[in-house]
Structures are given as C-alpha cells and as structure tokens.
C-alpha positions as a printed NumPy array, in Angstrom:
array([[ 36.934,  -5.791,   5.15 ],
       [ 38.425,  -4.538,   1.894],
       [ 36.01 ,  -4.022,  -1.017],
       [ 37.122,  -3.36 ,  -4.596],
       [ 34.491,  -1.913,  -6.936],
       [ 35.257,  -2.399, -10.65 ],
       [ 33.614,  -0.024, -13.146],
       [ 34.11 ,   1.022, -16.771],
       [ 35.203,   4.615, -16.129],
       [ 34.567,   6.401, -12.854],
       [ 35.13 ,   9.746, -14.599],
       [ 31.813,   9.431, -16.448],
       [ 28.916,  11.576, -15.242],
       [ 26.046,   9.091, -15.4  ],
       [ 23.697,   7.857, -12.727],
       [ 25.749,   4.705, -12.176],
       [ 28.852,   6.71 , -11.262],
       [ 26.852,   8.993,  -8.981],
       [ 25.338,   6.024,  -7.157],
       [ 28.686,   4.256,  -6.837],
       [ 30.263,   7.379,  -5.338],
       [ 27.537,   7.551,  -2.689],
       [ 27.666,   3.836,  -1.862],
       [ 31.477,   3.681,  -1.807],
       [ 31.805,   6.812,   0.299],
       [ 29.103,   5.661,   2.692],
       [ 30.671,   2.223,   3.188],
       [ 34.041,   3.871,   3.807],
       [ 32.434,   5.909,   6.574],
       [ 31.158,   2.648,   8.063],
       [ 34.736,   1.395,   8.379],
       [ 35.187,  -0.592,   5.166],
       [ 38.413,  -0.249,   3.179],
       [ 36.999,   0.845,  -0.168],
       [ 38.821,   0.991,  -3.5  ],
       [ 37.482,   1.685,  -6.997],
       [ 39.174,   0.42 , -10.152],
       [ 38.213,   1.681, -13.62 ],
       [ 38.676,  -0.297, -16.815],
       [ 40.169,   2.918, -18.205],
       [ 40.741,   6.454, -16.902],
       [ 38.678,   6.989, -13.731],
       [ 41.216,   8.854, -11.607],
       [ 39.422,  12.214, -11.706],
       [ 35.757,  11.505, -10.978],
       [ 33.157,  14.266, -11.097],
       [ 31.223,  12.383,  -8.42 ],
       [ 33.894,  11.967,  -5.786],
       [ 33.49 ,   9.191,  -3.198],
       [ 35.792,  11.073,  -0.804],
       [ 39.399,  10.812,   0.313],
       [ 39.25 ,   7.495,   2.207],
       [ 38.47 ,   5.738,  -1.092],
       [ 41.464,   4.718,  -3.239],
       [ 41.188,   4.98 ,  -7.017],
       [ 42.913,   2.718,  -9.582],
       [ 42.941,   2.621, -13.372],
       [ 43.851,  -0.254, -15.692],
       [ 44.664,   2.07 , -18.594],
       [ 44.32 ,   5.524, -20.109],
       [ 42.061,   4.685, -23.044],
       [ 39.08 ,   2.474, -23.813],
       [ 40.46 ,  -0.978, -24.719],
       [ 40.196,  -1.859, -28.409],
       [ 41.197,  -5.213, -29.79 ],
       [ 42.019,  -8.564, -28.24 ],
       [ 45.447,  -7.486, -26.981],
       [ 43.983,  -4.55 , -25.037],
       [ 41.307,  -6.724, -23.441],
       [ 43.887,  -9.347, -22.441],
       [ 45.962,  -6.544, -20.95 ],
       [ 42.977,  -5.476, -18.825],
       [ 42.252,  -9.05 , -17.763],
       [ 45.84 ,  -9.379, -16.588],
       [ 45.701,  -5.914, -15.027],
       [ 42.63 ,  -6.724, -12.938],
       [ 44.051, -10.046, -11.765],
       [ 47.327,  -8.323, -10.861],
       [ 45.501,  -5.571,  -8.96 ],
       [ 43.54 ,  -8.137,  -6.977],
       [ 46.761, -10.013,  -6.202],
       [ 48.377,  -6.797,  -4.905],
       [ 45.441,  -5.337,  -2.978],
       [ 43.859,  -8.599,  -1.769],
       [ 40.231,  -7.464,  -1.561],
       [ 37.791,  -9.673,   0.284],
       [ 35.042,  -8.859,  -2.21 ],
       [ 35.154,  -7.659,  -5.818],
       [ 31.981,  -5.832,  -6.907],
       [ 31.402,  -5.654, -10.669],
       [ 29.509,  -2.415, -11.247],
       [ 28.83 ,  -3.433, -14.868],
       [ 28.313,  -7.188, -15.197],
       [ 29.924,  -7.287, -18.657],
       [ 33.162,  -6.86 , -16.695],
       [ 32.769, -10.505, -15.65 ],
       [ 34.721, -11.295, -18.818],
       [ 37.721,  -9.779, -17.024],
       [ 36.877, -11.264, -13.633],
       [ 35.993, -14.865, -14.494],
       [ 39.536, -16.209, -13.742],
       [ 39.175, -14.73 , -10.253],
       [ 35.743, -16.319,  -9.867],
       [ 37.052, -19.714, -10.952],
       [ 40.115, -19.509,  -8.718],
       [ 38.22 , -18.329,  -5.646],
       [ 40.786, -15.593,  -5.082],
       [ 38.034, -13.308,  -3.77 ],
       [ 34.28 , -13.295,  -3.51 ],
       [ 32.47 , -11.618,  -6.401],
       [ 29.242,  -9.609,  -6.44 ],
       [ 27.61 ,  -8.66 ,  -9.727],
       [ 25.707,  -5.354,  -9.579],
       [ 23.3  ,  -4.921, -12.49 ],
       [ 22.139,  -1.42 , -13.434],
       [ 19.832,  -2.401, -16.308],
       [ 16.773,  -4.628, -16.283],
       [ 16.909,  -8.214, -17.504],
       [ 15.133,  -7.448, -20.79 ],
       [ 17.059,  -4.272, -21.597],
       [ 18.016,  -4.186, -25.273],
       [ 21.489,  -2.725, -25.675],
       [ 22.172,  -0.983, -28.956],
       [ 25.696,  -2.423, -29.101],
       [ 27.012,  -5.849, -28.076],
       [ 23.577,  -7.047, -26.961],
       [ 24.432, -10.747, -27.434],
       [ 27.753, -10.282, -25.674],
       [ 25.994,  -8.666, -22.739],
       [ 23.449, -11.494, -22.576],
       [ 26.36 , -13.917, -22.325],
       [ 27.944, -11.758, -19.607],
       [ 24.706, -11.789, -17.6  ],
       [ 24.556, -15.586, -17.786],
       [ 28.202, -15.864, -16.745],
       [ 27.81 , -13.362, -13.912],
       [ 24.727, -15.052, -12.469],
       [ 26.443, -18.432, -12.583],
       [ 29.804, -17.361, -11.145],
       [ 28.955, -14.525,  -8.738],
       [ 28.616, -15.182,  -5.031],
       [ 25.828, -12.597,  -4.959],
       [ 23.98 , -10.779,  -7.726],
       [ 22.332,  -7.415,  -7.028],
       [ 19.416,  -6.063,  -9.072],
       [ 17.603,  -2.763,  -8.632],
       [ 13.938,  -3.737,  -8.346],
       [ 11.672,  -6.544,  -7.165],
       [ 10.203,  -6.661, -10.669],
       [ 13.62 ,  -7.297, -12.169],
       [ 14.459,  -9.877,  -9.5  ],
       [ 11.356, -11.764, -10.61 ],
       [ 12.61 , -11.796, -14.211],
       [ 15.951, -13.244, -13.133],
       [ 14.395, -15.844, -10.856],
       [ 12.161, -17.041, -13.677],
       [ 15.145, -17.535, -16.012],
       [ 17.801, -18.984, -13.681],
       [ 17.515, -22.058, -11.502],
       [ 20.442, -20.77 ,  -9.459],
       [ 18.694, -17.728,  -8.036],
       [ 19.009, -17.888,  -4.259],
       [ 21.914, -15.453,  -4.349],
       [ 19.992, -12.779,  -6.297],
       [ 19.252,  -9.758,  -4.108],
       [ 17.27 ,  -6.599,  -4.637],
       [ 18.923,  -3.451,  -3.343],
       [ 17.468,  -0.145,  -4.491],
       [ 19.658,   2.752,  -5.534],
       [ 19.717,   5.569,  -2.967],
       [ 18.393,   9.061,  -3.515],
       [ 20.932,  11.454,  -5.003],
       [ 20.613,  14.533,  -2.819],
       [ 20.785,  15.109,   0.907],
       [ 17.874,  17.555,   0.985],
       [ 15.51 ,  19.235,  -1.419],
       [ 14.642,  22.407,   0.501],
       [ 12.488,  23.703,  -2.337],
       [ 10.39 ,  26.821,  -1.904],
       [  7.088,  26.594,  -3.793],
       [  7.371,  30.156,  -5.088],
       [ 10.416,  29.158,  -7.15 ],
       [  8.38 ,  26.82 ,  -9.344],
       [  7.841,  27.824, -12.965],
       [  5.46 ,  26.509, -15.663],
       [  7.987,  23.948, -16.855],
       [  7.671,  20.25 , -17.672],
       [ 11.104,  18.682, -17.213],
       [ 12.532,  15.445, -18.598],
       [ 16.103,  14.167, -18.337],
       [ 18.287,  11.363, -19.631],
       [ 20.504,  10.219, -22.465],
       [ 19.105,  11.173, -25.858],
       [ 18.658,   7.577, -26.97 ],
       [ 15.645,   5.769, -28.366],
       [ 15.17 ,   3.705, -25.212],
       [ 14.536,   6.896, -23.229],
       [ 11.437,   7.617, -25.332],
       [ 11.808,  11.363, -25.851],
       [ 10.198,  10.972, -29.274],
       [  7.129,   9.634, -27.439],
       [  7.237,  12.613, -25.1  ],
       [  7.285,  15.022, -28.038],
       [  4.282,  13.197, -29.522],
       [  2.471,  13.727, -26.226],
       [  3.573,  17.34 , -25.883],
       [  2.236,  18.311, -29.326],
       [ -1.252,  17.318, -28.153],
       [ -1.255,  19.927, -25.375],
       [  1.255,  22.657, -26.267],
       [ -1.272,  25.039, -27.846],
       [ -3.598,  24.813, -24.852],
       [ -0.86 ,  25.865, -22.438],
       [  0.872,  28.906, -23.978],
       [  2.679,  29.767, -20.723],
       [  4.249,  26.34 , -20.334],
       [  7.479,  24.949, -21.818],
       [  9.123,  21.535, -22.065],
       [ 12.805,  21.17 , -21.191],
       [ 14.693,  17.962, -21.998],
       [ 18.096,  17.75 , -20.297],
       [ 20.667,  15.35 , -21.705],
       [ 22.814,  14.592, -24.713],
       [ 23.136,  11.687, -27.094],
       [ 22.902,  10.221, -30.553],
       [ 19.188,  11.003, -31.008],
       [ 19.619,  14.79 , -30.786],
       [ 19.446,  15.419, -34.545],
       [ 16.386,  13.192, -34.909],
       [ 14.612,  14.908, -32.024],
       [ 15.47 ,  18.343, -33.426],
       [ 13.949,  17.287, -36.747],
       [ 10.819,  16.023, -34.996],
       [ 10.465,  19.33 , -33.152],
       [ 10.8  ,  21.211, -36.446],
       [  8.406,  18.974, -38.375],
       [  5.739,  19.141, -35.655],
       [  6.097,  22.911, -35.331],
       [  6.709,  22.734, -31.591],
       [  7.643,  26.187, -30.31 ],
       [  8.277,  25.754, -26.609],
       [ 10.585,  22.764, -26.429],
       [ 14.215,  23.132, -25.4  ],
       [ 16.858,  20.444, -25.733],
       [ 19.035,  21.735, -22.919],
       [ 21.987,  19.399, -23.462],
       [ 24.194,  17.902, -20.795],
       [ 23.754,  19.539, -17.394],
       [ 26.512,  19.664, -14.807],
       [ 24.016,  20.924, -12.23 ],
       [ 20.62 ,  19.278, -12.585],
       [ 19.457,  20.706,  -9.267],
       [ 18.828,  24.124, -10.782],
       [ 16.287,  22.552, -13.159],
       [ 14.682,  20.442, -10.441],
       [ 14.198,  23.596,  -8.392],
       [ 12.083,  25.322, -11.046],
       [ 10.169,  22.44 , -12.677],
       [  6.488,  21.955, -11.851],
       [  6.034,  18.56 , -13.57 ],
       [  8.521,  15.794, -14.341],
       [  8.067,  13.39 , -17.269],
       [  9.707,  10.005, -17.747],
       [  8.682,   8.566, -21.156],
       [ 11.175,   5.662, -21.234],
       [ 10.494,   2.489, -23.17 ],
       [ 12.704,   0.671, -20.646],
       [ 14.547,   1.595, -17.456],
       [ 17.069,  -0.028, -15.171],
       [ 15.493,   1.691, -12.193],
       [ 14.649,   5.351, -12.865],
       [ 17.006,   7.462, -10.763],
       [ 15.687,  10.694, -12.261],
       [ 12.271,   9.869, -10.786],
       [ 13.794,   9.731,  -7.311],
       [ 15.633,  12.985,  -7.91 ],
       [ 12.533,  14.793,  -9.155],
       [ 10.421,  13.528,  -6.275],
       [ 13.084,  14.621,  -3.777],
       [ 12.497,  18.114,  -5.127],
       [  8.763,  17.9  ,  -4.655],
       [  7.923,  17.512,  -8.34 ],
       [  4.891,  15.363,  -9.255],
       [  5.802,  12.878, -11.972],
       [  4.227,  11.279, -15.018],
       [  5.941,   8.051, -16.058],
       [  5.359,   5.157, -18.369],
       [  4.987,   1.954, -16.343],
       [  7.859,   0.411, -18.272],
       [ 10.215,  -2.412, -17.371],
       [ 11.533,  -2.063, -14.721],
       [ 11.483,   0.194, -11.686],
       [  9.004,   3.084, -12.082],
       [  6.114,   1.093, -10.594],
       [  8.205,   0.552,  -7.429],
       [  8.999,   4.257,  -7.14 ],
       [  5.731,   5.966,  -8.134],
       [  2.425,   5.289,  -6.372],
       [ -0.117,   5.94 ,  -9.119],
       [ -2.482,   8.767,  -8.219],
       [ -0.673,   9.516,  -4.963],
       [  2.719,  11.049,  -5.784],
       [  2.434,  10.913,  -9.564],
       [  0.891,   9.017, -12.447],
       [  1.843,   5.745, -14.133],
       [  0.736,   5.325, -17.744],
       [  0.744,   2.267, -19.998],
       [  4.   ,   2.266, -21.948],
       [  3.846,   4.081, -25.313],
       [  0.308,   5.41 , -24.696],
       [  1.021,   8.952, -25.859],
       [ -2.559,  10.164, -25.474],
       [ -2.818,   9.02 , -21.858],
       [  0.607,  10.47 , -21.083],
       [ -0.468,  13.838, -22.462],
       [ -3.677,  13.658, -20.434],
       [ -1.857,  13.103, -17.155],
       [  0.572,  15.955, -17.837],
       [ -2.43 ,  18.13 , -18.602],
       [ -4.084,  17.228, -15.277],
       [ -1.025,  18.335, -13.328],
       [ -0.561,  21.491, -15.404],
       [ -4.197,  22.513, -14.856],
       [ -4.535,  21.639, -11.16 ],
       [ -1.841,  23.387,  -9.138],
       [ -3.248,  22.202,  -5.818],
       [ -3.165,  18.571,  -6.89 ],
       [  0.369,  18.974,  -8.273],
       [  1.607,  20.495,  -5.016],
       [ -0.113,  17.788,  -2.967],
       [  1.458,  15.036,  -5.059],
       [  4.821,  16.77 ,  -4.85 ],
       [  4.697,  16.837,  -1.048],
       [  3.702,  13.187,  -0.98 ],
       [  6.626,  12.358,  -3.27 ],
       [  9.093,  13.968,  -0.857],
       [  7.749,  11.73 ,   1.906],
       [  7.639,   8.65 ,  -0.316],
       [ 11.27 ,   8.678,  -1.454],
       [ 12.569,   8.723,   2.106],
       [ 12.454,   4.924,   1.925],
       [ 15.283,   5.172,  -0.608],
       [ 17.491,   7.144,   1.791],
       [ 21.215,   6.426,   1.797],
       [ 21.486,   5.048,   5.33 ],
       [ 18.915,   2.313,   4.774],
       [ 20.521,   1.298,   1.47 ],
       [ 23.975,   1.219,   3.087],
       [ 22.62 ,  -1.079,   5.801],
       [ 21.494,  -3.518,   3.097],
       [ 24.924,  -3.432,   1.428],
       [ 26.574,  -3.884,   4.823],
       [ 24.453,  -6.963,   5.487],
       [ 25.128,  -8.433,   2.034],
       [ 28.89 ,  -7.937,   2.296],
       [ 29.045,  -9.512,   5.728],
       [ 26.929, -12.476,   4.614],
       [ 29.133, -12.941,   1.551],
       [ 32.316, -12.941,   3.615],
       [ 30.782, -15.28 ,   6.173],
       [ 29.979, -17.777,   3.429],
       [ 33.618, -17.546,   2.344],
       [ 34.87 , -18.263,   5.862],
       [ 32.638, -21.316,   6.186],
       [ 34.154, -22.711,   2.988],
       [ 37.767, -22.207,   4.131]])
C-alpha cells in the first residue's frame, strides 16, 4: 500500500514534524510505501523519516496569492496522478483546500489528521481554518484526532462522526536512561512563545515562589512572537532566576537536568512536551486545559493537574514538588511507566489498522 503524507513544510522543527517522521518511518519499516509531500520546501528535514521514505515538494517558497495557491492545488493533483497513492493523509487539515478535488473525484482515499483541538483559536486565518475543519470532516474517509476529549467535541458538532478516530501521538524518544544524580534544581517549560502557551501565566506563578527557593531557576525553551512581552514581564516583576533559553536543537539535554516540568498552556492539541518530560522521569505540573493533558497526566500519581489559569494553585503544586524530593522522584518513576502506553509500536499498530480498514472500504466500493 502506498501512503502519501501531505504537510506544510517537513523542514520545520515542530512537534508535528517530529511525530510525522516517526510515524512515516515506522510504517515504512512495516512494509508500506511511504512518501511525504510538503506544500513548500521540505526536502531537508531535521527529523528524518529514513531513506525508504520519498520526499516531494510543491515549491520553494510559502505560497502567496491566488496564483500560487492554484499552482499548489494543481501540483498536488499532478503528484497524486503520477505516484498513485492509495491513501493521502493531510497532516494539517487546512490542506483540504488543495485536496478537495481529489476527495470529490475519488482518486484516492483521504485521511485528515488534526494536530490541534476542536476549540483551538488560531491567531491567523481562524475562520478559514474552521471552514477547512468542516470540509475535512465531511470529505475525509477517516479523520484522526489526538485525544478522546477532542473526539467528543467533534462528535457533538458533526452528525457524520463514525469515521472520527482517536490515535495518540507516540513518545519522542526511544529511552530516557536518566541518572537521578544528574538532576538540578530547575523547573523547565517548553513551547512556542505564543499567548496560547501561557508562559505569562507561568511567570505569574513563578513570582509567588521564587524568593522562597533561592537555589532554583526557571528555564523556558522556545522562540516566538511573545518573547519581547515576556522579557518585559520578567523585568517588571523583578524576576532574577528566569531564563528564556530560545529555540533548542537538542531538548534532551534540558530534560536530563530538570527536576520539575511545567505546562501552563491555555489550550493544547495534545501536549507532546508532557510525554517527553515524563519519559525522562520528570514530574509535571500542567493546567487541565483543552485538550490532552488530562489523558496524559494522572493527577497526584505522575504529576499534578490544575484548573486552567489558576496561577496560585499552579505555584502551589510546583512548590510541593520543589520541597519534597522523594515525592518528585516517585512521581517521576511513575511517569516513566505511565507513558509506555504511548510507545511507538502500539501507535503504529493503530495506524496500520486504520489504513487497512480505509483501503478495504475503498475496495468494497469498487
């Protein structure tokens, strides 16, 4: 079976690209013919899916203007005509605007793969993305979401919902192999520096406890448009042990030293950084936001879930872990055991089943 994944730009270094590389490479090892097409660029990925996977690109630059988008629509249809995939997987459902002629023609089966939750508020093109979600749910042969919570949102909004499937993202690393003596008094957070990630809320929480823990520091890894605003907040609050570490090519070095992980997001698609931190035996404190953290973290067992935007409670749970090393280590060990259910092999089995079911439905219709 030949599978073509279609993504914005495989060269990007986000969680979506990392997950796609693992899924694509794993399916290739299972015997699938896997190809990845990028809307632009994408021929030199940082997260490589491996040599068996073929890479394609519809253009060098991000498409701007109607002519460029029509060029990409034609380019995708032409690529499908040449490569004849059995299934086209849209890694960002807004790409359905390029794929809808294929969906209408029945040239190949189409799976939409959503990486944000149903209620996610995009800063740009939010209405356009809402329209793309509607189109993708209506026209896709299967629609994959990342959590049971999010599946519930979709099922409550769409009558046609029998083809909506929940498949978790897999863990990012093969092994943690962390030695406890490498841990340092560090609270770690990571993600794009955007309002939705809630780092302003984290700083509000941190200011409540910083003076009581003079040996501890807060490191925020990531880059984005909110950097200047966060720097100003740090200055205005007089916070002395906060580091905006910028974009990290190797997050593992930070996971190895951190003693507590914080996820203060207002919204999440799933929460891959929670999985990564827990793989490294780090107890976590997370807002119980839409959608995903409550399906990853077992409150009080491998971390803490806090009501979204409750800065005081968030600070209190960080403080508990910072004060009680034994509890933190116990939760960290439990987290390592807990995230095994998100292991790659089990996730690949679910994709394998979905792809085979999708193709079987196609054969019955022929």
